[in-house]
C-alpha positions as CSV (number, residue, x, y, z in Angstrom):
1,M,-24.8,63.0,-2.8
2,K,-23.1,66.2,-3.8
3,T,-21.8,67.0,-7.3
4,I,-18.5,69.0,-7.6
5,N,-17.0,70.6,-10.7
6,L,-13.3,70.7,-10.3
7,L,-12.5,73.2,-13.1
8,P,-12.5,76.3,-10.9
9,L,-10.5,74.5,-8.3
10,L,-8.1,73.2,-10.9
11,L,-7.4,76.7,-12.2
12,F,-7.0,78.0,-8.7
13,A,-4.6,75.2,-7.8
14,V,-2.5,76.0,-10.9
15,F,-2.4,79.6,-9.9
16,L,-1.2,78.8,-6.4
17,W,1.3,76.3,-7.7
18,G,2.8,78.9,-10.0
19,C,3.0,81.6,-7.3
20,Q,4.1,79.4,-4.4
21,E,6.3,76.5,-5.6
22,D,6.9,75.2,-2.1
23,A,3.4,75.3,-0.9
24,E,1.2,72.1,-0.9
25,I,-2.4,71.8,-2.0
26,Q,-4.5,71.3,1.0
27,P,-6.1,67.9,1.1
28,K,-9.9,67.8,0.5
29,D,-12.5,65.3,1.5
30,Y,-13.3,64.5,-2.1
31,P,-10.9,63.4,-4.9
32,F,-9.2,65.8,-7.2
33,I,-9.1,64.6,-10.9
34,V,-7.8,65.9,-14.3
35,T,-9.0,64.7,-17.7
36,K,-6.1,64.3,-20.2
37,D,-6.0,64.7,-23.9
38,A,-7.4,61.8,-26.0
39,T,-4.6,59.7,-27.5
40,Q,-4.2,56.9,-30.0
41,I,-7.0,58.2,-32.2
42,D,-7.2,56.0,-35.3
43,S,-9.6,53.9,-37.2
44,T,-9.9,51.4,-34.4
45,G,-10.9,53.9,-31.7
46,V,-9.6,56.3,-29.1
47,T,-7.9,56.1,-25.7
48,F,-9.3,58.1,-22.8
49,S,-7.1,58.8,-19.7
50,A,-7.2,60.8,-16.5
51,E,-5.0,61.5,-13.5
52,I,-6.0,61.7,-9.8
53,L,-4.1,64.5,-8.2
54,D,-5.7,63.9,-4.8
55,F,-7.6,60.8,-3.7
56,G,-9.3,62.7,-0.9
57,K,-10.6,61.3,2.3
58,E,-13.9,59.8,1.1
59,E,-14.3,56.2,0.0
60,I,-14.3,55.9,-3.9
61,I,-17.0,53.6,-5.0
62,D,-17.0,54.1,-8.8
63,F,-15.0,55.8,-11.6
64,G,-15.0,56.1,-15.4
65,F,-15.6,58.3,-18.3
66,I,-18.5,60.2,-19.9
67,W,-18.4,61.1,-23.6
68,S,-20.8,62.9,-26.0
69,G,-21.3,63.0,-29.7
70,E,-23.9,63.0,-32.4
71,R,-25.6,59.9,-30.9
72,G,-26.0,61.3,-27.4
73,E,-24.2,60.9,-24.1
74,Y,-22.4,57.7,-23.0
75,I,-21.3,56.7,-19.5
76,H,-18.9,53.9,-18.9
77,S,-17.8,52.7,-15.5
78,L,-14.4,51.1,-14.9
79,K,-15.0,49.9,-11.3
80,E,-15.3,46.3,-12.4
81,T,-12.6,46.2,-15.1
82,G,-10.3,49.2,-14.5
83,N,-7.5,50.2,-12.2
84,I,-8.0,53.6,-10.6
85,K,-4.2,54.0,-10.4
86,D,-4.0,53.5,-14.2
87,F,-7.1,55.6,-15.1
88,N,-7.6,55.0,-18.8
89,F,-10.0,53.3,-21.2
90,R,-9.8,52.3,-24.9
91,L,-13.1,53.0,-26.7
92,T,-13.5,50.9,-29.9
93,S,-17.2,51.3,-30.7
94,D,-19.8,54.0,-31.4
95,L,-17.4,56.3,-33.2
96,K,-17.8,57.8,-36.7
97,D,-15.1,59.1,-38.9
98,E,-14.4,62.9,-38.4
99,E,-17.0,63.1,-35.6
100,V,-16.4,65.8,-33.0
101,L,-16.8,64.5,-29.5
102,T,-16.1,65.6,-25.9
103,Y,-15.2,63.5,-22.9
104,K,-14.4,63.8,-19.2
105,A,-13.6,61.6,-16.3
106,F,-15.7,61.1,-13.2
107,I,-15.3,59.7,-9.7
108,K,-18.1,58.7,-7.2
109,T,-17.5,58.5,-3.5
110,N,-19.9,57.5,-0.8
111,A,-20.8,61.2,-0.5
112,N,-20.0,63.0,-3.7
113,T,-19.8,62.8,-7.5
114,V,-16.7,64.6,-8.9
115,Y,-16.4,65.6,-12.6
116,A,-13.1,66.5,-14.2
117,N,-12.5,69.0,-17.0
118,T,-13.9,68.3,-20.5
119,I,-11.6,67.5,-23.5
120,D,-12.6,67.8,-27.2
121,F,-11.4,65.4,-29.9
122,V,-12.2,64.3,-33.5
123,S,-12.6,60.6,-34.0
124,N,-11.3,58.5,-37.0
125,G,-13.9,55.8,-36.5
126,S,-13.9,52.6,-34.5
127,K,-13.8,48.8,-34.9
128,I,-16.7,47.0,-36.4
129,P,-18.8,44.9,-34.0
130,V,-17.8,41.2,-33.7
131,I,-20.1,38.2,-33.0
132,K,-17.9,35.5,-31.4
133,D,-20.7,33.1,-30.3
134,F,-24.3,32.8,-29.2
135,Y,-26.2,30.3,-27.1
136,P,-28.4,28.3,-27.2
137,K,-28.1,27.3,-30.8
138,E,-31.9,26.5,-31.2
139,G,-35.2,27.1,-29.5
140,Y,-38.8,27.9,-29.8
141,D,-40.5,31.3,-29.6
142,S,-39.8,33.1,-26.3
143,T,-36.4,31.4,-26.0
144,K,-33.7,33.7,-24.5
145,V,-30.6,34.0,-26.7
146,T,-27.3,35.5,-25.6
147,I,-24.7,36.9,-28.0
148,I,-21.1,37.1,-27.0
149,G,-18.8,39.5,-28.9
150,S,-17.1,42.8,-28.8
151,N,-17.4,46.4,-30.0
152,F,-21.2,46.6,-29.4
153,S,-22.5,50.0,-28.5
154,Y,-22.4,51.1,-24.8
155,K,-25.8,52.7,-25.4
156,P,-28.5,49.9,-25.6
157,E,-30.7,51.8,-28.1
158,N,-27.8,51.9,-30.6
159,N,-27.6,48.1,-30.7
160,L,-30.1,46.7,-33.3
161,V,-30.5,43.0,-33.4
162,M,-32.5,41.1,-36.0
163,I,-33.3,37.4,-36.4
164,N,-34.7,36.3,-39.7
165,G,-35.2,39.9,-40.6
166,L,-37.4,40.5,-37.5
167,E,-36.2,43.2,-35.1
168,V,-36.0,41.9,-31.5
169,K,-36.2,43.7,-28.1
170,L,-33.0,43.5,-26.1
171,I,-33.2,42.5,-22.5
172,Q,-29.5,42.9,-21.8
173,S,-27.0,45.2,-23.6
174,S,-23.3,45.9,-23.0
175,F,-20.1,46.3,-24.9
176,D,-19.6,42.5,-25.2
177,T,-23.0,40.9,-24.5
178,L,-26.4,41.2,-26.0
179,S,-29.5,39.1,-24.9
180,F,-33.0,39.0,-26.5
181,I,-36.1,36.9,-26.6
182,I,-37.2,35.1,-29.8
183,P,-40.5,36.9,-30.7
184,E,-43.6,35.0,-31.7
185,N,-43.6,34.5,-35.4
186,N,-44.7,32.1,-38.1
187,F,-41.2,31.1,-39.2
188,Y,-39.3,28.0,-38.1
189,G,-36.0,26.8,-39.5
190,A,-32.5,28.2,-39.8
191,A,-32.6,32.0,-39.0
192,E,-29.9,34.6,-39.6
193,I,-28.8,36.8,-36.7
194,V,-27.8,40.3,-37.7
195,I,-26.3,43.0,-35.4
196,Q,-26.2,46.7,-36.5
197,V,-24.3,49.2,-34.5
198,G,-24.7,52.6,-35.9
199,E,-24.4,52.2,-39.7
200,T,-22.4,49.0,-39.5
201,K,-24.0,45.5,-39.9
202,V,-22.5,42.2,-39.1
203,V,-23.9,38.7,-39.6
204,A,-23.3,35.7,-37.3
205,K,-21.4,32.9,-39.0
206,E,-23.9,30.3,-37.6
207,K,-27.6,30.4,-37.9
208,F,-30.0,30.0,-35.0
209,L,-32.5,27.2,-35.5
210,I,-36.0,28.4,-34.6
211,T,-37.9,25.2,-33.8
212,G,-41.6,24.7,-34.6
213,P,-44.3,22.0,-34.6
214,V,-43.3,18.8,-36.4
215,I,-45.6,15.9,-37.3
216,T,-43.7,12.6,-37.4
217,D,-46.5,10.1,-37.5
218,I,-50.3,9.8,-37.9
219,S,-52.0,6.7,-36.4
220,V,-54.2,6.1,-39.5
221,N,-54.6,7.7,-42.9
222,E,-58.3,7.2,-43.3
223,G,-61.4,7.0,-41.1
224,Y,-65.0,8.1,-40.5
225,S,-66.2,11.3,-38.9
226,G,-66.0,10.9,-35.1
227,D,-63.1,8.4,-35.1
228,F,-60.2,9.2,-32.9
229,I,-56.9,10.1,-34.5
230,F,-53.5,10.2,-32.9
231,I,-50.7,12.5,-34.1
232,T,-47.2,12.2,-32.8
233,G,-44.4,14.8,-33.3
234,N,-42.4,17.4,-31.6
235,N,-43.1,21.0,-30.3
236,L,-46.8,20.4,-30.5
237,Y,-47.8,22.2,-27.4
238,K,-45.5,25.2,-26.8
239,R,-48.5,27.6,-26.8
240,K,-52.0,27.6,-25.6
241,E,-53.5,28.8,-28.9
242,V,-53.5,25.6,-31.0
243,S,-55.8,24.3,-33.7
244,L,-56.1,21.2,-35.9
245,F,-57.8,21.1,-39.3
246,L,-58.3,18.4,-42.0
247,G,-58.3,20.7,-45.0
248,E,-61.1,23.2,-44.2
249,L,-62.7,21.1,-41.5
250,K,-61.8,21.9,-37.9
251,S,-61.1,19.0,-35.6
252,S,-61.7,18.8,-31.8
253,I,-58.5,18.3,-29.9
254,L,-59.2,16.1,-26.9
255,E,-55.7,15.7,-25.5
256,I,-52.4,17.4,-26.3
257,S,-48.8,17.3,-25.1
258,D,-45.5,18.3,-26.6
259,T,-45.3,15.0,-28.5
260,K,-48.8,13.7,-29.0
261,I,-52.3,14.9,-30.0
262,K,-55.6,13.0,-29.6
263,A,-58.3,14.5,-31.8
264,V,-61.6,13.7,-33.5
265,V,-62.0,13.3,-37.3
266,P,-64.3,16.1,-38.2
267,S,-67.6,15.9,-40.1
268,R,-68.7,17.5,-43.3
269,Y,-72.0,19.4,-43.6
270,Y,-75.2,18.6,-45.4
271,G,-74.9,17.3,-48.9
272,D,-71.1,17.2,-48.7
273,A,-71.4,14.5,-46.0
274,Y,-72.5,11.9,-48.6
275,S,-69.1,11.9,-50.4
276,E,-65.5,11.2,-49.3
277,Y,-63.1,14.0,-48.5
278,K,-59.4,13.9,-48.8
279,A,-57.1,16.6,-47.4
280,K,-53.9,17.4,-45.5
281,I,-53.9,17.5,-41.7
282,I,-52.9,21.1,-40.7
283,F,-51.8,21.9,-37.2
284,T,-51.3,25.5,-36.0
285,A,-49.5,26.6,-32.8
286,E,-49.9,30.4,-32.5
287,E,-48.5,31.6,-35.8
288,K,-46.6,28.5,-36.7
289,V,-48.2,26.0,-39.1
290,V,-47.3,22.5,-40.1
291,E,-49.1,20.0,-42.3
292,S,-48.9,16.3,-42.9
293,N,-47.0,14.9,-45.9
294,E,-49.9,12.7,-46.9
295,D,-53.6,13.3,-47.4
296,F,-56.1,11.9,-44.8
297,L,-59.3,10.3,-46.2
298,I,-62.6,10.9,-44.4
299,K,-64.9,8.2,-45.6
300,P,-68.6,9.1,-46.0
301,S,-70.7,8.0,-43.1
302,W,-74.1,8.8,-44.8
303,K,-76.2,7.3,-47.5
304,R,-79.5,8.5,-48.9
305,K,-82.3,6.0,-48.4
306,N,-86.0,5.8,-49.4
307,G,-88.3,7.2,-46.8
308,I,-91.8,6.0,-46.2
309,G,-93.1,9.0,-48.2
310,F,-95.8,10.4,-46.0
311,T,-96.4,11.7,-42.5
312,I,-97.2,9.3,-39.7
313,N,-97.8,10.7,-36.2
314,N,-97.0,9.2,-32.9
315,S,-95.3,6.1,-34.2
316,E,-91.9,4.5,-33.8
317,I,-89.9,2.2,-36.1
318,V,-88.8,-1.2,-34.7
319,T,-86.8,-4.1,-36.2
320,Y,-87.6,-7.8,-36.4
321,N,-86.1,-10.6,-38.4
322,N,-83.7,-8.2,-40.3
323,K,-86.6,-5.9,-41.4
324,A,-88.0,-2.6,-40.0
325,Y,-91.7,-2.1,-39.1
326,L,-93.8,0.9,-38.6
327,L,-97.4,0.7,-37.3
328,E,-99.8,3.4,-38.3
329,Q,-101.7,4.8,-35.3
330,F,-105.3,5.0,-36.7
331,R,-105.3,2.4,-39.5
332,P,-104.7,-1.4,-39.2
333,I,-101.7,-1.0,-41.4
334,M,-98.1,-2.1,-40.8
335,H,-95.3,-0.8,-43.1
336,Q,-92.3,-3.0,-43.7
337,Y,-88.8,-1.9,-44.8
338,D,-86.3,-4.2,-46.5
339,A,-82.8,-2.9,-46.4
340,A,-81.7,-5.2,-49.2
341,T,-84.0,-3.5,-51.7
342,D,-84.3,-0.1,-49.9
343,L,-88.1,-0.3,-50.3
344,W,-91.1,0.0,-48.1
345,E,-94.2,-2.2,-48.5
346,T,-97.6,-2.1,-46.8
347,L,-98.9,-5.0,-44.7
348,V,-102.4,-5.4,-43.3
349,S,-102.8,-6.1,-39.6
350,S,-105.6,-6.4,-37.2
351,E,-107.1,-3.2,-35.7
352,N,-104.6,-1.3,-33.7
353,P,-105.7,-1.1,-30.1
354,T,-102.9,1.5,-29.2
355,K,-104.8,4.4,-30.8
356,R,-104.1,7.8,-29.3
357,H,-101.2,6.4,-27.2
358,E,-98.0,8.4,-27.5
359,K,-94.5,7.6,-26.4
360,S,-95.2,4.0,-25.7
361,L,-92.2,1.8,-25.3
362,Q,-91.9,-0.6,-28.3
363,I,-89.9,-3.6,-27.3
364,V,-89.3,-6.6,-29.6
365,I,-88.9,-9.8,-27.5
366,G,-88.7,-13.0,-29.6
367,D,-91.6,-12.9,-32.2
368,S,-93.6,-10.4,-30.2
369,L,-93.7,-6.6,-30.2
370,Y,-94.7,-5.2,-26.8
371,F,-96.4,-1.8,-26.6
372,V,-95.8,-0.7,-23.1
373,G,-97.4,2.3,-21.3
374,G,-97.1,5.8,-22.8
375,N,-99.7,8.5,-22.5
376,V,-103.1,9.6,-23.8
377,D,-103.3,13.4,-24.0
378,F,-100.4,13.5,-21.5
379,V,-102.3,11.3,-19.1
380,P,-100.0,8.4,-18.0
381,S,-101.0,4.9,-19.2
382,N,-100.3,1.5,-17.7
383,K,-101.6,-0.6,-20.6
384,I,-99.7,-3.4,-22.4
385,W,-100.5,-4.8,-25.8
386,V,-98.6,-7.5,-27.7
387,F,-98.4,-7.7,-31.5
388,D,-97.6,-11.2,-32.9
389,F,-95.5,-10.9,-36.0
390,F,-96.6,-14.3,-37.3
391,Q,-100.3,-14.0,-36.8
392,K,-100.4,-10.2,-37.4
393,K,-102.7,-10.0,-34.4
394,W,-102.9,-8.0,-31.1
395,Y,-103.3,-9.3,-27.6
396,E,-103.8,-7.3,-24.5
397,K,-101.8,-8.1,-21.4
398,R,-102.4,-7.4,-17.7
399,N,-101.8,-3.8,-16.8
400,L,-98.5,-2.6,-15.4
401,P,-98.3,-1.8,-11.7
402,F,-97.0,1.6,-12.7
403,S,-97.6,4.2,-15.4
404,F,-95.6,6.8,-17.3
405,I,-95.7,9.6,-19.9
406,R,-92.4,8.6,-21.3
407,A,-89.8,5.9,-20.4
408,T,-86.6,4.2,-21.5
409,Y,-85.5,0.6,-21.2
410,F,-82.4,-1.5,-21.3
411,I,-81.9,-5.3,-21.3
412,L,-79.4,-6.6,-18.7
413,E,-78.7,-10.3,-18.4
414,N,-81.8,-11.1,-20.5
415,T,-84.0,-9.0,-18.1
416,V,-85.9,-5.9,-19.2
417,H,-85.4,-2.8,-17.0
418,V,-87.7,0.2,-17.4
419,V,-86.9,3.7,-16.1
420,T,-89.9,6.1,-16.2
421,N,-89.9,9.9,-16.6
422,D,-90.5,10.4,-12.9
423,G,-87.4,8.2,-12.0
424,R,-89.1,4.9,-11.1
425,H,-87.0,1.9,-12.0
426,W,-88.6,-1.5,-12.6
427,I,-87.5,-5.0,-13.6
428,C,-90.2,-6.3,-16.0
429,D,-91.3,-9.7,-17.1
430,F,-94.1,-8.7,-19.5
431,A,-94.9,-12.3,-20.6
432,N,-95.6,-13.5,-17.1
433,G,-96.8,-10.2,-15.6
434,K,-94.1,-10.1,-12.9
435,Y,-92.5,-6.8,-11.8
436,V,-90.0,-5.7,-9.2
437,E,-89.3,-2.1,-8.3
438,L,-85.7,-1.1,-7.7
439,S,-84.1,2.1,-6.3
440,K,-85.2,5.3,-8.0
441,F,-83.2,6.9,-10.7
442,P,-81.9,10.2,-9.2
443,E,-83.3,12.6,-11.8
444,K,-86.6,13.3,-13.5
445,F,-86.8,13.6,-17.2
446,D,-87.0,17.1,-18.7
447,E,-90.6,18.1,-18.8
448,W,-90.4,19.7,-22.3
449,S,-88.8,16.8,-24.2
450,Y,-89.0,14.0,-21.6
451,F,-85.7,12.9,-23.0
452,G,-84.1,9.9,-21.3
453,Y,-82.2,7.1,-23.1
454,S,-80.5,4.1,-21.6
455,F,-78.0,1.9,-23.3
456,T,-75.3,-0.7,-22.6
457,S,-71.7,-0.4,-23.6
458,E,-68.8,-2.6,-22.7
459,N,-71.0,-4.6,-20.2
460,R,-71.9,-1.4,-18.5
461,V,-75.3,0.4,-18.3
462,F,-75.7,4.1,-18.8
463,L,-78.7,6.5,-18.9
464,V,-78.4,9.9,-20.5
465,T,-80.8,12.8,-19.9
466,I,-80.9,16.4,-21.2
467,Q,-78.0,17.5,-19.0
468,N,-76.3,14.4,-17.4
469,T,-75.1,10.9,-18.0
470,F,-75.4,8.3,-15.2
471,E,-74.0,4.7,-14.8
472,Y,-75.9,1.9,-13.1
473,D,-74.3,-0.3,-10.5
474,K,-76.3,-3.6,-10.5
475,M,-74.6,-5.0,-7.4
476,N,-75.6,-2.0,-5.3
477,D,-78.7,-1.0,-7.2
478,S,-77.5,2.6,-7.5
479,W,-76.9,5.3,-10.1
480,T,-73.9,7.5,-10.3
481,R,-73.6,10.7,-12.4
482,I,-70.4,10.4,-14.5
483,A,-70.6,13.1,-17.1
484,N,-72.2,16.4,-17.9
485,N,-73.8,17.1,-21.3
486,S,-76.1,19.5,-22.9
487,F,-78.8,18.1,-25.2
488,V,-81.3,20.9,-24.5
489,N,-83.5,21.3,-27.6
490,S,-85.2,24.5,-28.8
491,S,-89.0,24.7,-28.8
492,Y,-89.0,24.5,-32.6
493,N,-86.7,21.4,-33.0
494,A,-87.3,17.8,-32.4
495,P,-86.1,16.4,-29.0
496,P,-83.0,14.3,-28.9
497,V,-83.2,10.7,-30.0
498,G,-80.9,8.0,-28.5
499,F,-79.9,4.8,-30.2
500,S,-77.4,2.0,-29.6
501,Y,-75.0,1.1,-32.4
502,L,-72.4,-1.6,-32.4
503,G,-72.2,-1.6,-28.7
504,N,-72.0,2.1,-28.3
505,G,-74.5,4.8,-27.1
506,Y,-75.4,7.6,-29.5
507,V,-77.6,10.7,-29.4
508,F,-79.0,12.4,-32.5
509,Y,-79.3,16.0,-31.4
510,P,-81.5,17.8,-34.0
511,S,-81.0,21.2,-32.4
512,A,-77.3,21.0,-33.3
513,N,-77.7,18.9,-36.5
514,S,-75.3,16.5,-34.9
515,I,-74.7,12.9,-33.9
516,F,-72.9,12.4,-30.5
517,K,-71.1,9.2,-29.4
518,F,-70.4,8.3,-25.8
519,H,-66.9,7.1,-24.9
520,P,-67.1,5.3,-21.6
521,E,-63.4,5.4,-20.8
522,E,-63.2,9.1,-21.3
523,K,-66.7,9.6,-19.9
524,L,-67.3,12.0,-22.8
525,W,-69.8,12.7,-25.5
526,V,-68.1,13.5,-28.8
527,N,-69.7,15.1,-31.8
528,T,-69.1,12.4,-34.3
529,A,-71.0,13.5,-37.3
530,N,-73.2,16.3,-38.7
531,Y,-76.7,15.3,-39.9
532,P,-76.7,15.7,-43.7
533,E,-80.3,16.9,-44.1
534,W,-82.1,20.1,-43.0
535,V,-83.8,19.8,-39.7
536,G,-87.4,21.1,-40.1
537,D,-89.5,22.8,-37.5
538,H,-91.3,20.4,-35.3
539,A,-89.6,17.4,-37.0
540,R,-90.0,14.0,-35.2
541,Y,-87.4,11.4,-35.8
542,S,-87.3,7.6,-35.3
543,T,-84.2,5.5,-35.6
544,F,-83.6,1.8,-36.2
545,I,-80.6,-0.4,-36.9
546,L,-80.3,-2.9,-39.8
547,N,-77.1,-4.6,-41.1
548,D,-74.8,-2.5,-39.1
549,M,-76.3,0.7,-40.4
550,V,-78.3,3.3,-38.4
551,Y,-81.4,4.6,-40.2
552,I,-82.9,8.0,-39.3
553,E,-86.4,8.8,-40.6
554,D,-88.4,12.1,-40.1
555,L,-91.9,10.8,-39.6
556,D,-93.4,14.3,-39.8
557,D,-92.0,15.3,-43.2
558,Y,-92.5,13.3,-46.3
559,Y,-90.2,15.5,-48.3
560,T,-87.1,14.6,-46.3
561,N,-85.0,11.6,-47.3
562,M,-84.5,8.8,-44.9
563,V,-80.7,8.6,-44.3
564,G,-78.4,5.8,-43.3
565,Y,-75.4,6.3,-41.0
566,K,-72.4,4.0,-40.8
567,N,-69.0,4.7,-39.3
568,E,-67.6,1.6,-37.8
């Protein structure tokens, strides 16, 4: 597109007009335009006008004015709002008092851009910007807000918009319309909108409501570590970066929507876990923070208990008749724990025939304690011995038709099921020496820890290994993996220990100093508590249940307290 300056042509045309009054200006392809003097210069603005002497032959596609002053050059098109036959424009913004400016008219055709002569003028100021309305009236961060008004600058960079004192970036700017996006910020509430054009500031009569997260209800106001808590409210999930704390303790968020959060009550660490903790619930979404009106009480899950007081290798603690029992491996001594008195006492039994056996299953059935299998120096054993609690004597039973280094068991419909470290699955009637092999478990136990623990929950059978959790289908005699997990222990820490508590499966994971609880419906292991004592190198733990409390004893360290855990 060509650019044509009409000043030389204009002078030449005037000359010809003066010399030959009867002559006519020869028509051109492009228009012929003259800028007139600025008029109506007052404190409200100035009026620009121009006259087209010849429309030319080319199609006119745009027309308007260009003016320049201290703040740079401005261009305003009249093609949408003006009438080319009445070529004028009233400028009511961007003018300072006693500012020297220049302006000129322009026309664009489909082939050329034509500029008229330039006129100088001195302004007397202009109207102040006016905010007539804005919409929407409320919104979260990233909401688009549009302001409708007048006398805004024609130059976008001269329009400054602030909300709650924070400058925003304009995405649309014109004489009567400004649009911007609410920036991410930590404020929510009624926010003032300010527009500054040049040195003039105006404030919107109404305030914009920046919305933020709101907590309207909490399902409970107290609970144990690991309990689920439900928080309802509004604007809870407008951003991906969210967090939930109870005071200084971070909670795990399991599910979240705009109106509801499902989270886990967090656990305190070490000695703090023995006492209650009361604090506000604090929810953060990006930079916005809201806290509960009332405190939440975390009830202590742990109690210190008297340990046995010395090291006992290769033994497990079992329960019978509301007491706990621990058999020494090399001496004919049974230790008995009474939860009512929190004391251990020593009982004498007959010689222990299970010497040197490790990882035997210890199963209490009626008044008998069955020692089943295990290993001697990592050689699998198929031996069975029975300890009679009344007579304090041992009896040997017929050997198993299988052997194992480590195994787990569960009782389903009054029948004992044993799953060995190599995946063999047996129904066992120890008293009558009857055994039936079922379909193999699909995974071998980890060869470092040989961890595998089976449990029943909600009339369903599960077996957890180092990395997976399976469910047993009795009707089809099959196992299905339903969850992934990671209970891999370091070489210096004790292997995981599984236990059943009030109908739920748990794993004490020493490498993480944590207790995990399995939730069948969610098919999820949740960190439900932090173990309150230090985990020593090469520690070896045994667990037992008495009076709805889980006891955890480190049999390899007589300095460590036995601890009791209760959270339901």
